[in-house]
N, C-alpha and C positions, 0 to 999 in steps of 0.2 A: 032248692039245693039238691044236687045229685052227686053221688060218689063216682069219681072218674079216675082213670089210670093213664099216666103218661110215661111211656118207656124212654129210657136213655140207653140206646142200643150199644154205646161204647163210651169209654172214659179216656180215650187216647188222644184227644185233640188239644190238650194243654190249656193255657191261660188265654182269656180274652178280656180286654179292657173296654170293649164296646158296651153300650147299654145292654142290660141283661136280656131284654126282649129281642135284640138283634143277634144274639149269640146262637151258635149251634147247641143243641142239647148236650153234645159231647164235649163242650168247652167249660172250663172251670173258672172260678174266681181266683184261685191260687193253687199252685202245684209246687211242692217243696220236696226235694230228695226222691222224686219219682222218675221212673223210666217208662214212658208211654210207648207201647208196642202194638202195631196193628195186628200182629199174629198172636201175641200172648196177653194183651190187655195192659192194665196199669200195674206196674211192678215197683217195688222199692229199688232204688238205684244200687248198683254194686258198690262195695266198699273201696276206700282208698287204701291200698296195700303199701306197707312200709317196704321200701327197697334198700335205702341206705341213708345214713347221715353223711352228707358230702363235706360239710365244713362245720367246725365248732363256732365259727363266726358267720355273720351274714355276708352274702355277696352284695356288692354295691351296684345296684341297678344293672344287672348283667344282661348281655345279649346271649340268647340261647339258640342253638341250632342242633337239630337231631340228625345224626348221620346214620342212614339205613342202607348199608352196603349189601347185606344179605342177612338171613335169619341168625347167623352166628356172629355177625359184626354190626351191632347197633350201639351207638354211643350218643352221649350228650356233650356237645362242645359248648363250654361256658367261657365267654370273653368279657373281660373287664379292662378298664384303662390300664395299659401297660403289660397285660399278660393274658394267658388263656389256660384252661384246664379241660381235660377230657375224662368222662366217666362212662363205664360200661352200663348200659340200660338194664342188663340182667341182674346184676348184683350191686351196682353203684360203685364198683371198685375204681379208684383213680388210676388212670393210665400214665405211663412214662411220657413226659413231654420234654422236648429239647428245642433249643434255639440255634439253628445254623445261620439265621438272619437276626439282625438286631431287633429287639422287641420295641424299638422306638416307633416302628410303624403302627403299633397298637396304642401309642400314647394319644391322649385326647386333650383339647384345650380346656381351660377352666370353665366349668358350667355345662359342658357337654355330657350327655348321658350315653353310656355304652349301649343301652337297649335301643337307642335311636341312631347310633353312629356307625354301626357295622352292618354288613350284608355278606352272606355266604352262599355259595352254590357248590355242591359236591359232585364230582365226576370221578367215578371209580374210587381209587385210593387217595385222591387228593381233593381237598376242599379249598377253593379259592376264597379268600377273605378280602373284603374291601373296607377301608377306613374312609367313611364319607366326608371326613373333615380334612383330608390330605389333598392338596392341589398337585396334580400330575405335572411333572417336569420332564425336560429332555437334557441330554448331554451329548457332546460330540462323540461320534462313533470311535471307540478306542482303536488304537493301532497295535495294541498288544492285549494279551489276555486280561480281562477286566478284574478288578479287585474282588475277591471272594467268589470268583467264577466257579471254583470247585465246589462251592456250597449251593450253587443255583440248583433248582429243580428242573429237569428236562423230562418231558413225557416219554413214554416207551418208544414212540416212533422217531425220536430224535437221538442222535448219538454225538458224543463229544468229538468224534472224528470229523464232524462238520464244523467245528468251532472256528476254523480259520476263515471260513466263508460266511458263516451265519452270524457270528457274534463279534468278530473283530477282523480288521483287514490290515495285516502287517505291511503290505506294499500297495501304494496308490498308483504307481507307474509314472511315466514321463508324458507330460501334456504335449501333444503334437499338433494341437489346434483343432480345427473343425472341418467337416466335409458336409456336402449337401445330402448325400445318400450313402447307404452302406456299400453300394457298388463303386463309389468313388474312392474307397479306402485303398491304400497300397496293398499289393499282393506279392506272393513269393517270387513271381517272374519279373518284378520291377527291378530297375537298376539299384534302387535302394529298398530292399525288401523290408517289411516290418519285422520288428523283434518283440519278443515277449516283454510286456511292460509298457508298450506303446498305448497311449490313451488318446481317444478322439471324441469330439462332440459331433453328433449327427444332427444337423439342423432341420432336416426334413424338407419336403417340397409340397407343392399344391396337392399332389395325389395323397399324401399322408397327412394333409392338414397342417403342415409345418410343425408337426409334433416332434419336439426335441428329445433325444435320448443319448446315452453315453456307452462307449464300448472300450474294452480293454483286451489287449492281445495276451492270451494265455494258452500255453501248450500248442502254439501254432494256429490257433483259431481266435476269431473275434467273439467275445462274450459280452453280454449286456452288463452294465454296472451303474454305479451312482455317480453324481457330480464329482468333479476333480477336487482334490484336497479334503477328502473325507465326506462323511455323511452325518446323519443324526440318529441318535438312539433314544429310546424311552428310558428315563431314569428309574431303574428297577427298585430303588428305595422308596419311590412314591407311587409305584404301581401295585395292584393287588398282589398279595403274597399267597403262597401255597402252604397249607397245613397237611402234611403227607403222612399217611399211615404206612410207614416203611416196613413194619413187621408187627406181628400180633402184640398189641399192648403198647406200641411205641409210636408216638406222633412227633413230627419235626416241623417247625416253622422255617420255611425257606423262601428266599427270593426266587422269582420265576425267570425263566429264560426268554425274555421278550426280545424278539428279533428286531434289529435296527433296520433303517431304510437301506435296502441293498440295491435299489434301482431308482433312477430319476432324480428329481430335485424338489424344491419347495413348491414349484408350480405343477409339475406333472405327477408328483407323488407326495402330496402334503401330509403333514402330521395328522393323526386322527383328531377329531374335534374335541376329545376330552382333554387334550394337552392344554395346560393353563387353567383348567377347571377341576372341580371335584367330580368323582364318580358317585352316582346316587344308588345304583343297584347293579347286580351281576346275575347272569343267567346262562342257560345252555340250551341250544336249539339246533337240530339237524347238523350235528357235529361241528358246531361253531360256538365259541364263547361270545356272550352278548353283554355289552356294557351300556348303561344309560348315563348321559351327562347333559345337563341343561335340557334342550329340546331334541337332542339327537340320540339315536340308537346306533350303536357301533357293533358290527359283527366281525369277529376275527376271520381269517382265511379258513376255508373249509378244511377240517381235519388238522388245522395248524393253529392251536389255541393261542400261541404266543405271538402270532403275526398279525399286526394291524396296519401293514403297508402292502401296496400292490406287489405282485410277483414279477411284473414286467410293465413297462409303460408303452410298449409298442402295440399292445392290444389289451382290451378289457376282458379278463378271464372270468368265467363263471365262478371259479373258486376264490376270486379275489375278495379282499375286505369290502364290507358294505358299511357305509356311513351315511345315514339318512335322517332328515328331520321329520318330525310329525307334521301331518297336513292339517293345519288349522290357522285361522287368522289371529287367534288370541295367543298370547304368550302362555305356553303350557310346559312347565318344567316337569319332566318325567321323574316320578319318585319310586316306581316299582315296576319290575318285570315279572310276568307270570306265564308259565306254560299252561295252555288251556285247550282241551279238545283238539290235540295235534296242531295247535297253532300257538302264537304268542300274543299276549295282551300287555299293554303298557298303561300306566295310570298316573295322571296328574291330579292336582287337587280338585279340578272342576270338570275333567273329561276323561273318558276311557277310549283307548285306541287299540286297533287290531292290526296285525301284520297281514298285508295283502300281497300275495304272490300267486302266479298261475300254477306252476308245478314245482319248479326249482327255485331255490332262494339264490338269486344272483344279483350283482350290482345293477343290472339293467332291467330287472323285472320287479323289483321290490318297491312297495310304498307302505306307509303307515297312516291309516285313515281313522277318522273319528268314528267310534262305534256308538257311544252314548255320551251324553253330557250331564252327569250328575255330580254334585259335590260329594266329597268323601274325606274321611280322616286321613291326612297324608302320612301320619306316623305309623299306621297299621298296614302291614302288607296283606293284600287280598289273598284268599285261598280258593282253590278249585276243588269241588266235590263232584266227581263224575264229569259231565259236560258243562256244568254250571259253575259260575264264579260268584263269590260272596265278598262284599266289602262294606265297612261301616261308614255312616255319615252322622253328623251331630246336628241336633235341633234343640237349642236352648240347653237345658240341663239333662237331656236324654240323647240316647243314640238310637239310630235306626240301622237295620241291615237290609242291603239290597242283594237280590239274586239276579245276576246277569245271565242271560241265555240267548241262544241263537236258534231260529227256526227257519226251515226252508233252505234253499241253496241257490247259488248263481244269482240271477236277477230277482229271484223270489226271496232272497235272504233278508230276514228281518231280525233286529236285535232289540232287546229291552232289558231294563233292570228293575224288576218288580220289588216293591217294598214289602218284604215278608214280615215286617213288624207293624204293618198298618193297623192291625187289631190290638197291638200292645205297644202303642207309641209312647207310653210313659213307664215302660218296664225296665229297659236296660239303661243305666245311667251313662252320662257322658264319660269321656276319658277311657274309651276302650283301648287296651294296650296289647291284646293278643286274641287270636281266634284259631281254632283248629277244627278239622273236619275229617270224616271217614265216609267214603262212597260205599264201602261194604256194609256199614251199619246205618247208613242214611242219617247221619248225626253230625251236629256242629256244637261246639262250645265256645263261648265268648267271655272274656275276662275284662273287667273294668277296674282301674286303680281306685275308684271311688268306693268300691265294695270288695276289698281284696280277699275276703274269705268266701266269696260266692262265685259260682260259674253259672252263666245263663245258657241253658241248653235248648237246642232246636232239634226236634225229631220230625222227619218227613217221610212220605212214602208215595210213590207213583204207581198207579194201576191203569193200564191201557192208555198211557200218555196223559192221564189226568192225576193231579195231586189230590190224594184223598186224605192225607194227613199233613198238617202244618201246625206243630205243637211246640209252644214255648213253656218253659218252666225254669226253676232255679235249683241248683244244688248248693247246699249250705255245709260249710265245714267249721272247725273249731274257731271260736271268736278271735283268738290271737293268731290265727294262721294268716300269713301274707303270701298269697299265690303270686309268684313272680313270672311264671311262664306256664303255658299249656300247649301240648302238641300231641299228635296221635301217630303211632306207628303200628301197623297191623290192627289188631283189635284192642290195643291198649292205649288209654289216655294217660299221658305222663304229666305230672305237675312238679315244678320246683317250688318248694314252700319254705319260707323263712319264718322261724319261730324264735322265741327268746333264747333257746338253748342251741341254736344252730340253723343250718340250711339242710333241707331234707328232699329226697326224691321219693315220690309216691307214684303209684300207677292204679288205674281203674280198668278192670276188664269189662269192656262193653258187651261182651257176650255173656248173657246171664245164665248160661248152661254149664259153665266150667266152675268146679268147686274145689276147695283146698283139701289136700291129703286124700283120705278115703271117705270123706263125708259125702252123703247122697243129697245134700242140700247146701246152700251157701251159708257162709258165716259173715253176717252183715255188720262188721265192726270196722270203723275207720281206724287208720294207722295200724291195720291188722298185721300182727307179727306172730309167727310160729316160733315158740321157744326152742332153742337148740340145746343139746346136752349140757354144754358148759354154762348155760344160763340158769340151770337149776341145781341147787345144792341142798341135800337133806341132812339134818342134824339130829336124827332119831325122833324128833317130834314134829318139826315143821320143815317145809321146803322154802328156801329163799330163792326168789326169782329176780333176775337182773334183765332189764330191758335196754335196748339201744337208744332210747329216747326218754325224755322227762315227761312226767304227767304232773301238771301243776294242781294246786289245791282245788281250783274251780272245776277241773275236769274229772276229779276222782269219783264223783257221784255217777258219772257215765261210764266208768271203767268196768269192763267185763272180762271174765275168763270162760272159755268154752273148751270142753273136753272133746278131743277129736279122735280118740281110739278107745279100746277096751269094750266093756259091755254096754256102755251108754254113750256112744258118740253123738255129739250135738247137745249134750247136757251142759247147762250153765252152772258154774260153781257159785255158791252163795256169796255175793259181793260184800256182805256184812262181816265175813270172816277174814277179809283182807286187812293186814296190818302194814301200813307204810313205814319203811325204815329209811327212806331217802327219796329223792325226786324220781329215781328210776329203779328202786328196789323195794320189794315187799315180801312178807312171809305169808304162807297159807298153811293151815293145819294138814298134816299127812304127808306121805311120800308120793311125789308126783314126778320123780325123776325118770320113770319108765313109761310115762303116759304122755301122749301128744297133747299139748295145751296151746291154745290160741288166745291172744289178748288183743284188746283194742277198745275204742270208744264207741259206745252205743249212740245211734243217731235216729231221728224220727222222720218218717215219711208223713207228709200231711197234704191231703187233697180236700180243698174247699169247693163244694158245689156252688154253681151259679144260682141266682134267684130263680125259682121255678115258676113256670107258666103252664096253664092249661093250653093245649095246642090243637089246631085244626087238623084234619086228616092229612093235609099236605105239609104239616110241620110248622105252620105259622103261629107265633105266640099271640094269644088273645089277651089284650092289655086292659080290657074293661071287665068288670065283675069282681067277685070275691073268690079267692082260692085259699082254702084252709087246708094245710097239709096234715095228713093223718099218719102216713108211714112211708118209709123207704125200704125196698127189698133189694139187697145187693147180692149179685151172683159172684161168688169167689171160687178160685181154684188153687189147690195146693197150699192152703194156709194152715198154720198152726194156731196163730193168735193175731188179732188186730183190735182196733178200737173204733168206736163211733163217738163223736162229740155232737151234741144237739143243744143249741141255744135257741129255744122257740121264740123268744122275744127280742133276740139280737142285742141284748144289753151286756154281753160279756160274762154272763153267769151260766155258761153251758154245762151240761152234765156229760161226763165221760163214762162210757161203758166198755169194760174190757171183755172182748169176745174170745173165748177159748173154744176151738172147734171140737166136734164130738170125739175125735180121736184122742185128744188130750184128756178129756174127762174119764175115759175108760181105764187109765192106768195110774193116775196121780191121786194122792191122798190130800192134795192141797185144796183149799176152798176155791171154787171156780170164781174167777174175777179178782182174786187177791193178787197183789203185786208179786208174790213169791210163787205163783202157780207155774211159771215158766221154768222153775228150777229142774223140773223133770225133763226127760228126753222128749223132744217134740214128735208129734205125729201130725202129718199133713193131710188135710181133707178138702174135698170139693163140696160146695153146697150153696144154699141161699139163706141169707139172714135178713129178717125183717125187724126193724126197730121203729119206735113211735116218735112222732114229731109234735103234733098238736100245737101248731102255731101258724100264723098268717104267713103266706109265701113272701110277702114284702119284708117281713122282719126276721124270719127264721134263718139261722146260720147252721149248716150241716156239714160235718167233716168226717172223712175217713182217715185214720192214722194207723201207723205201724211203728210202735216204739220198742220193738224187740228185734234181736238180730237174726230173725228168720224171715224168709221171703214168702212169696205167694203173689197172686194177681187178682185184681178186681176186674171183672169182665163187663158187667152191665148193671143197670139198676132200673127199677120200676118205682115211680112215685105215685102214691095214692092220696087223694084228697077230696074235699067237698067243694064243688064249684057252683056258684050262682052268678047269673048275669047282672045282678044288682048288688050294690054294696050297701 
């Protein structure tokens, strides 16, 4: 038997469900409420900050879309059956919403869920919204100004001065018959010269391929027009609507100015393929609006978002509408459109497609080809993080996440969709309903309705083109929290959370270096709220505090108050001195009206080490022999207090040790290790802590935890034990 040491150089590679001997030393059995960073080590996650209570009642299965116009205009659009609301992401303030169009477009059939029935894309100040349950219809092109035309929304490059030619045609002219070519038409030198309003059909000849078109005499010249006796228009009540940010704090639902067919007929300029069908998604690419319907992708005219008809039938223009089906032998209904790496991707239940163009997106150069063929969850829209695309698929009771990427170019282009959950294939439950990602933070969050108070997080990092971090873990919130939506804007992860007392907006700052008020460290309390002046009232003995949310009886043991100003910023107030007077009110001894006080719920970070093995020089686990663990030595940075839990026999009777770093011992009169030790102002230290195990590596369970609202990071660990080749 010999004493051996096995280093764990990092703790940032998250959870693995592979057999323990196949795992990397840096992978864990479980990771809860941790943020693994290649640069900083294993940290406790940042807290969920309270932004606002959006509603006293719950939203009914809402569809959520974040509008990120610029740093000063960021909003949450919440759509439910029959209506919508908009909230400022900074303070949760509800914005003024108006209806210039009927809200019937937002109605849903019985049984349809709003979260699955709407799609939105934002272009500048207007957000196009699609109701996936509405079948697109057509109407005859009106001969006078359409009903509610004054309420339509027209983009900036359109003017109402164009209405007589673009949106309705008051005069169709006099049908004079047909001619073979344009040169055969009468001219001003004829005995019977043409007059304004004369209408002719040009039948074409062999040189033009007998392509038929129509002309009308206007202002002394022949101009191309549509078939005689009217044309066809898209029924604006069944087409996507626009939610327009018309002024700061004011949003208006409007019908959009969809251009009717101005040229040709049903054969030469047919209606777009979404007519008579529903629209499944909406996007924006290279100055075109993009719709998916069935197996087709339909691009509007270039720079003309409301035009889904050709601008002439005498030639095919590069700027014309593009209406193309995906290239596959199987029926592939497109569910999602996603911009990715300066291109577009399209997703059906069993295949992924990419837009294939040479340089310009034109009707004659475009095709949509199969990129990969993997099953996916059709209810969840994929996301792109940098150049890669992520989408979920289900296997039995669990979900897997795939990372689609492209390598090479031209004839050397290859695509693949790697299973990034291959080592945690029983970790994320089925029924994923949302995902969000950040390329700046190399981070993704996944939400499943089966575990509504958990987020499954993925942290990754590339170095020299090689992925050196692929870390899964979970973030756990209050038991009665129902997370309805998750999304990321800038460095903030936003959550819409339903509780018994209402629906709330929270955010988590993914950058661990930004702290509240003047604190030099973070305040790790969920539902973190900084009391305002009106929230605190002193009665000569006690201060009454009023919070913007309720704390139920089960949560009160975790409720904490932290001082954020004065002589001892960062000090925790004694929770035993809190007297609750209501669900959201309590009193605390003393006058705190002039002191910054932060409240919230304490939460615990927990990291469970994998089963330990003695390893060879090249890192291979030795699976034979006996390995008796003696000690773990953990390198930590900037910690005030943390815990170790050791269960040497793996029978659930672990011993918890509260570790208070040297800096704390120097100023507090509390007993080191006592639960009240952290009532003093914290001091943060770097160091190495060694703790004893004395258990067989097959049985021992070892954990690092942080159950206080102060941060820090675990950098590495060295395991020491007695190893023999014979058991």
